[in-house]
A tleap script that builds the chain and sets N, CA, C and O, in Angstrom:
source leaprc.protein.ff14SB
mol = sequence {
  NMET VAL ARG ALA VAL PRO ASP ARG THR GLY
  LEU ARG VAL VAL ASN LEU VAL HIE SER GLN
  GLU LEU GLU TRP ALA GLN VAL VAL ARG VAL
  SER PHE GLY GLY GLY SER PRO TRP VAL VAL
  LEU GLU LEU SER ASP THR GLU GLU LEU ALA
  VAL MET GLY ILE GLN ARG ALA ASP GLY ALA
  PHE GLY ARG ALA GLU ALA ALA ARG LEU ALA
  ALA LEU VAL GLU HIE HIE SER CARG
}
set mol.1.N position { 100.344 96.273 101.749 }
set mol.1.CA position { 100.680 97.330 100.821 }
set mol.1.C position { 99.401 97.879 100.186 }
set mol.1.O position { 98.572 97.108 99.701 }
set mol.2.N position { 99.236 99.184 100.185 }
set mol.2.CA position { 98.057 99.799 99.570 }
set mol.2.C position { 98.161 99.670 98.056 }
set mol.2.O position { 99.239 99.796 97.475 }
set mol.3.N position { 97.000 99.412 97.428 }
set mol.3.CA position { 97.006 99.231 95.975 }
set mol.3.C position { 95.576 99.207 95.451 }
set mol.3.O position { 94.612 99.078 96.205 }
set mol.4.N position { 95.476 99.335 94.136 }
set mol.4.CA position { 94.215 99.170 93.420 }
set mol.4.C position { 94.487 98.167 92.313 }
set mol.4.O position { 95.381 98.364 91.491 }
set mol.5.N position { 93.712 97.091 92.297 }
set mol.5.CA position { 93.947 96.006 91.343 }
set mol.5.C position { 92.719 95.848 90.449 }
set mol.5.O position { 91.702 95.302 90.876 }
set mol.6.N position { 92.815 96.329 89.205 }
set mol.6.CA position { 91.688 96.174 88.281 }
set mol.6.C position { 91.722 94.810 87.602 }
set mol.6.O position { 92.789 94.235 87.392 }
set mol.7.N position { 90.550 94.307 87.267 }
set mol.7.CA position { 90.468 93.121 86.414 }
set mol.7.C position { 89.237 93.276 85.527 }
set mol.7.O position { 88.610 94.335 85.502 }
set mol.8.N position { 88.905 92.244 84.822 }
set mol.8.CA position { 87.803 92.279 83.860 }
set mol.8.C position { 86.466 92.620 84.507 }
set mol.8.O position { 85.624 93.263 83.879 }
set mol.9.N position { 86.261 92.202 85.744 }
set mol.9.CA position { 84.956 92.366 86.388 }
set mol.9.C position { 84.851 93.560 87.326 }
set mol.9.O position { 83.746 93.995 87.650 }
set mol.10.N position { 85.985 94.094 87.766 }
set mol.10.CA position { 85.909 95.199 88.708 }
set mol.10.C position { 87.251 95.617 89.248 }
set mol.10.O position { 88.285 95.443 88.602 }
set mol.11.N position { 87.222 96.172 90.445 }
set mol.11.CA position { 88.395 96.775 91.054 }
set mol.11.C position { 88.489 96.344 92.507 }
set mol.11.O position { 87.510 96.405 93.251 }
set mol.12.N position { 89.671 95.911 92.900 }
set mol.12.CA position { 89.928 95.607 94.309 }
set mol.12.C position { 90.781 96.734 94.866 }
set mol.12.O position { 91.882 96.988 94.378 }
set mol.13.N position { 90.272 97.408 95.886 }
set mol.13.CA position { 90.979 98.510 96.531 }
set mol.13.C position { 91.470 98.018 97.887 }
set mol.13.O position { 90.679 97.587 98.726 }
set mol.14.N position { 92.781 98.087 98.092 }
set mol.14.CA position { 93.386 97.683 99.356 }
set mol.14.C position { 94.013 98.929 99.981 }
set mol.14.O position { 94.993 99.464 99.461 }
set mol.15.N position { 93.448 99.384 101.089 }
set mol.15.CA position { 93.988 100.518 101.829 }
set mol.15.C position { 94.659 99.997 103.096 }
set mol.15.O position { 94.833 98.787 103.239 }
set mol.16.N position { 95.033 100.864 103.998 }
set mol.16.CA position { 95.801 100.448 105.171 }
set mol.16.C position { 95.111 99.382 106.010 }
set mol.16.O position { 95.734 98.381 106.365 }
set mol.17.N position { 93.842 99.576 106.330 }
set mol.17.CA position { 93.152 98.618 107.197 }
set mol.17.C position { 91.893 98.045 106.571 }
set mol.17.O position { 91.195 97.252 107.203 }
set mol.18.N position { 91.593 98.432 105.345 }
set mol.18.CA position { 90.323 98.054 104.737 }
set mol.18.C position { 90.540 97.664 103.285 }
set mol.18.O position { 91.280 98.330 102.561 }
set mol.19.N position { 89.895 96.583 102.860 }
set mol.19.CA position { 89.886 96.183 101.446 }
set mol.19.C position { 88.447 96.140 100.973 }
set mol.19.O position { 87.534 95.843 101.743 }
set mol.20.N position { 88.254 96.440 99.703 }
set mol.20.CA position { 86.903 96.385 99.154 }
set mol.20.C position { 86.965 95.932 97.704 }
set mol.20.O position { 87.789 96.401 96.920 }
set mol.21.N position { 86.070 95.007 97.368 }
set mol.21.CA position { 85.903 94.540 95.994 }
set mol.21.C position { 84.734 95.292 95.387 }
set mol.21.O position { 83.644 95.312 95.958 }
set mol.22.N position { 84.949 95.909 94.240 }
set mol.22.CA position { 83.899 96.666 93.562 }
set mol.22.C position { 83.684 96.115 92.167 }
set mol.22.O position { 84.637 95.723 91.494 }
set mol.23.N position { 82.439 96.083 91.732 }
set mol.23.CA position { 82.152 95.825 90.327 }
set mol.23.C position { 82.289 97.156 89.610 }
set mol.23.O position { 82.078 98.211 90.209 }
set mol.24.N position { 82.642 97.116 88.323 }
set mol.24.CA position { 82.809 98.362 87.575 }
set mol.24.C position { 81.559 99.239 87.644 }
set mol.24.O position { 81.671 100.463 87.712 }
set mol.25.N position { 80.382 98.638 87.626 }
set mol.25.CA position { 79.134 99.409 87.652 }
set mol.25.C position { 78.971 100.216 88.945 }
set mol.25.O position { 78.214 101.186 88.972 }
set mol.26.N position { 79.661 99.831 89.998 }
set mol.26.CA position { 79.567 100.553 91.264 }
set mol.26.C position { 80.370 101.853 91.261 }
set mol.26.O position { 80.114 102.737 92.079 }
set mol.27.N position { 81.330 101.979 90.360 }
set mol.27.CA position { 82.205 103.152 90.330 }
set mol.27.C position { 81.632 104.168 89.347 }
set mol.27.O position { 81.594 103.926 88.141 }
set mol.28.N position { 81.189 105.295 89.870 }
set mol.28.CA position { 80.566 106.333 89.055 }
set mol.28.C position { 81.610 107.296 88.503 }
set mol.28.O position { 81.535 107.702 87.343 }
set mol.29.N position { 82.590 107.664 89.338 }
set mol.29.CA position { 83.550 108.686 88.934 }
set mol.29.C position { 84.847 108.523 89.704 }
set mol.29.O position { 84.854 108.070 90.849 }
set mol.30.N position { 85.946 108.899 89.060 }
set mol.30.CA position { 87.272 108.927 89.673 }
set mol.30.C position { 87.655 110.391 89.857 }
set mol.30.O position { 87.640 111.164 88.898 }
set mol.31.N position { 87.997 110.773 91.080 }
set mol.31.CA position { 88.364 112.158 91.372 }
set mol.31.C position { 89.790 112.203 91.918 }
set mol.31.O position { 90.184 111.379 92.743 }
set mol.32.N position { 90.557 113.192 91.435 }
set mol.32.CA position { 91.935 113.353 91.912 }
set mol.32.C position { 92.240 114.838 92.085 }
set mol.32.O position { 93.342 115.304 91.794 }
set mol.33.N position { 91.239 115.563 92.564 }
set mol.33.CA position { 91.402 117.005 92.726 }
set mol.33.C position { 90.966 117.440 94.104 }
set mol.33.O position { 90.785 116.623 95.007 }
set mol.34.N position { 90.801 118.727 94.248 }
set mol.34.CA position { 90.296 119.264 95.503 }
set mol.34.C position { 91.252 119.145 96.670 }
set mol.34.O position { 90.829 119.258 97.821 }
set mol.35.N position { 92.526 118.921 96.406 }
set mol.35.CA position { 93.503 118.839 97.473 }
set mol.35.C position { 93.589 117.498 98.173 }
set mol.35.O position { 94.366 117.349 99.116 }
set mol.36.N position { 92.812 116.521 97.738 }
set mol.36.CA position { 92.888 115.189 98.342 }
set mol.36.C position { 94.260 114.580 98.056 }
set mol.36.O position { 94.769 114.715 96.944 }
set mol.37.N position { 94.866 113.913 99.037 }
set mol.37.CA position { 96.195 113.328 98.810 }
set mol.37.C position { 96.175 112.081 97.926 }
set mol.37.O position { 97.228 111.617 97.487 }
set mol.38.N position { 95.003 111.546 97.668 }
set mol.38.CA position { 94.901 110.343 96.839 }
set mol.38.C position { 93.614 110.363 96.030 }
set mol.38.O position { 92.757 111.225 96.224 }
set mol.39.N position { 93.491 109.412 95.130 }
set mol.39.CA position { 92.285 109.264 94.313 }
set mol.39.C position { 91.101 108.933 95.214 }
set mol.39.O position { 91.236 108.205 96.197 }
set mol.40.N position { 89.943 109.479 94.864 }
set mol.40.CA position { 88.694 109.155 95.553 }
set mol.40.C position { 87.708 108.658 94.507 }
set mol.40.O position { 87.528 109.286 93.463 }
set mol.41.N position { 87.071 107.531 94.791 }
set mol.41.CA position { 86.042 106.989 93.910 }
set mol.41.C position { 84.674 107.405 94.420 }
set mol.41.O position { 84.378 107.271 95.607 }
set mol.42.N position { 83.851 107.905 93.528 }
set mol.42.CA position { 82.447 108.165 93.843 }
set mol.42.C position { 81.694 106.903 93.449 }
set mol.42.O position { 81.763 106.469 92.299 }
set mol.43.N position { 80.974 106.314 94.404 }
set mol.43.CA position { 80.294 105.041 94.174 }
set mol.43.C position { 78.805 105.248 93.915 }
set mol.43.O position { 78.238 106.280 94.274 }
set mol.44.N position { 78.193 104.272 93.301 }
set mol.44.CA position { 76.780 104.368 92.910 }
set mol.44.C position { 75.836 104.489 94.102 }
set mol.44.O position { 74.703 104.942 93.938 }
set mol.45.N position { 76.271 104.098 95.291 }
set mol.45.CA position { 75.427 104.228 96.484 }
set mol.45.C position { 75.641 105.574 97.185 }
set mol.45.O position { 75.225 105.751 98.330 }
set mol.46.N position { 76.283 106.512 96.504 }
set mol.46.CA position { 76.618 107.870 96.958 }
set mol.46.C position { 77.747 107.915 97.983 }
set mol.46.O position { 78.072 108.989 98.488 }
set mol.47.N position { 78.336 106.794 98.292 }
set mol.47.CA position { 79.499 106.772 99.175 }
set mol.47.C position { 80.743 107.144 98.374 }
set mol.47.O position { 80.724 107.150 97.144 }
set mol.48.N position { 81.823 107.453 99.086 }
set mol.48.CA position { 83.114 107.695 98.466 }
set mol.48.C position { 84.120 106.727 99.061 }
set mol.48.O position { 84.012 106.340 100.225 }
set mol.49.N position { 85.102 106.336 98.251 }
set mol.49.CA position { 86.135 105.408 98.696 }
set mol.49.C position { 87.490 105.943 98.273 }
set mol.49.O position { 87.730 106.175 97.088 }
set mol.50.N position { 88.379 106.140 99.243 }
set mol.50.CA position { 89.742 106.568 98.946 }
set mol.50.C position { 90.520 105.402 98.346 }
set mol.50.O position { 90.344 104.249 98.740 }
set mol.51.N position { 91.377 105.723 97.394 }
set mol.51.CA position { 92.286 104.734 96.801 }
set mol.51.C position { 93.696 105.202 97.154 }
set mol.51.O position { 94.326 105.941 96.396 }
set mol.52.N position { 94.182 104.761 98.315 }
set mol.52.CA position { 95.458 105.247 98.826 }
set mol.52.C position { 96.652 104.790 97.990 }
set mol.52.O position { 97.755 105.312 98.148 }
set mol.53.N position { 96.441 103.833 97.113 }
set mol.53.CA position { 97.515 103.345 96.254 }
set mol.53.C position { 97.856 104.289 95.114 }
set mol.53.O position { 98.871 104.099 94.443 }
set mol.54.N position { 97.030 105.305 94.878 }
set mol.54.CA position { 97.301 106.302 93.834 }
set mol.54.C position { 97.348 107.656 94.530 }
set mol.54.O position { 96.315 108.234 94.868 }
set mol.55.N position { 98.579 108.156 94.740 }
set mol.55.CA position { 98.766 109.333 95.580 }
set mol.55.C position { 99.315 110.532 94.821 }
set mol.55.O position { 100.100 110.393 93.883 }
set mol.56.N position { 98.886 111.703 95.247 }
set mol.56.CA position { 99.374 112.967 94.688 }
set mol.56.C position { 100.885 113.110 94.905 }
set mol.56.O position { 101.576 113.685 94.065 }
set mol.57.N position { 101.390 112.602 96.002 }
set mol.57.CA position { 102.821 112.703 96.304 }
set mol.57.C position { 103.686 111.996 95.263 }
set mol.57.O position { 104.887 112.254 95.181 }
set mol.58.N position { 103.094 111.118 94.475 }
set mol.58.CA position { 103.842 110.402 93.437 }
set mol.58.C position { 103.970 111.208 92.149 }
set mol.58.O position { 104.500 110.706 91.158 }
set mol.59.N position { 103.491 112.449 92.150 }
set mol.59.CA position { 103.681 113.356 91.023 }
set mol.59.C position { 103.081 112.847 89.726 }
set mol.59.O position { 101.921 112.438 89.678 }
set mol.60.N position { 103.896 112.879 88.666 }
set mol.60.CA position { 103.431 112.495 87.328 }
set mol.60.C position { 102.953 111.049 87.291 }
set mol.60.O position { 101.990 110.736 86.592 }
set mol.61.N position { 103.609 110.169 88.030 }
set mol.61.CA position { 103.183 108.767 88.062 }
set mol.61.C position { 101.784 108.655 88.659 }
set mol.61.O position { 100.941 107.934 88.123 }
set mol.62.N position { 101.527 109.357 89.759 }
set mol.62.CA position { 100.202 109.339 90.378 }
set mol.62.C position { 99.132 109.879 89.447 }
set mol.62.O position { 98.039 109.318 89.356 }
set mol.63.N position { 99.445 110.973 88.752 }
set mol.63.CA position { 98.488 111.537 87.794 }
set mol.63.C position { 98.213 110.562 86.655 }
set mol.63.O position { 97.070 110.419 86.220 }
set mol.64.N position { 99.255 109.891 86.173 }
set mol.64.CA position { 99.077 108.920 85.086 }
set mol.64.C position { 98.230 107.734 85.542 }
set mol.64.O position { 97.380 107.257 84.791 }
set mol.65.N position { 98.454 107.259 86.755 }
set mol.65.CA position { 97.675 106.134 87.273 }
set mol.65.C position { 96.219 106.533 87.505 }
set mol.65.O position { 95.312 105.738 87.264 }
set mol.66.N position { 95.995 107.758 87.969 }
set mol.66.CA position { 94.621 108.252 88.138 }
set mol.66.C position { 93.919 108.316 86.789 }
set mol.66.O position { 92.754 107.934 86.673 }
set mol.67.N position { 94.620 108.794 85.775 }
set mol.67.CA position { 94.042 108.868 84.428 }
set mol.67.C position { 93.764 107.476 83.879 }
set mol.67.O position { 92.742 107.255 83.229 }
set mol.68.N position { 94.661 106.544 84.138 }
set mol.68.CA position { 94.461 105.164 83.676 }
set mol.68.C position { 93.232 104.552 84.343 }
set mol.68.O position { 92.431 103.892 83.681 }
set mol.69.N position { 93.078 104.768 85.648 }
set mol.69.CA position { 91.914 104.241 86.357 }
set mol.69.C position { 90.630 104.888 85.840 }
set mol.69.O position { 89.624 104.203 85.654 }
set mol.70.N position { 90.654 106.193 85.608 }
set mol.70.CA position { 89.475 106.876 85.061 }
set mol.70.C position { 89.111 106.316 83.690 }
set mol.70.O position { 87.930 106.160 83.380 }
set mol.71.N position { 90.113 106.012 82.868 }
set mol.71.CA position { 89.859 105.435 81.541 }
set mol.71.C position { 89.249 104.042 81.660 }
set mol.71.O position { 88.361 103.687 80.885 }
set mol.72.N position { 89.717 103.254 82.622 }
set mol.72.CA position { 89.138 101.924 82.840 }
set mol.72.C position { 87.678 102.027 83.276 }
set mol.72.O position { 86.827 101.277 82.796 }
set mol.73.N position { 87.394 102.950 84.178 }
set mol.73.CA position { 86.009 103.149 84.630 }
set mol.73.C position { 85.139 103.554 83.448 }
set mol.73.O position { 84.042 103.025 83.272 }
set mol.74.N position { 85.623 104.484 82.642 }
set mol.74.CA position { 84.873 104.931 81.462 }
set mol.74.C position { 84.626 103.766 80.502 }
set mol.74.O position { 83.513 103.592 80.004 }
set mol.75.N position { 85.650 102.982 80.249 }
set mol.75.CA position { 85.536 101.843 79.330 }
set mol.75.C position { 84.492 100.833 79.815 }
set mol.75.O position { 83.681 100.342 79.030 }
set mol.76.N position { 84.522 100.534 81.100 }
set mol.76.CA position { 83.627 99.505 81.642 }
set mol.76.C position { 82.226 100.025 81.949 }
set mol.76.O position { 81.344 99.241 82.298 }
set mol.77.N position { 82.007 101.335 81.825 }
set mol.77.CA position { 80.668 101.866 82.099 }
set mol.77.C position { 79.824 101.970 80.834 }
set mol.77.O position { 78.663 102.373 80.901 }
set mol.78.N position { 80.379 101.617 79.700 }
set mol.78.CA position { 79.629 101.687 78.430 }
set mol.78.C position { 78.643 100.571 78.317 }
set mol.78.O position { 77.930 100.476 77.318 }
savepdb mol mol.pdb
quit
């Protein structure tokens, strides 16, 4: 099951065939625009990572989860 699991130290992103553990410092920005079907993370190494567990198709719930993830990134980047 695709998902994003935050904890005190970082974020675990589980997509269809790939999982990745990230420290909060690695996540520079959360993007949910530009027509992408899901959230995209901009990483400190200039790479991008899709978060398929937060999808535009989920409407208001997807937008709320994207905002929650962005708030977590902001909180942990201080």
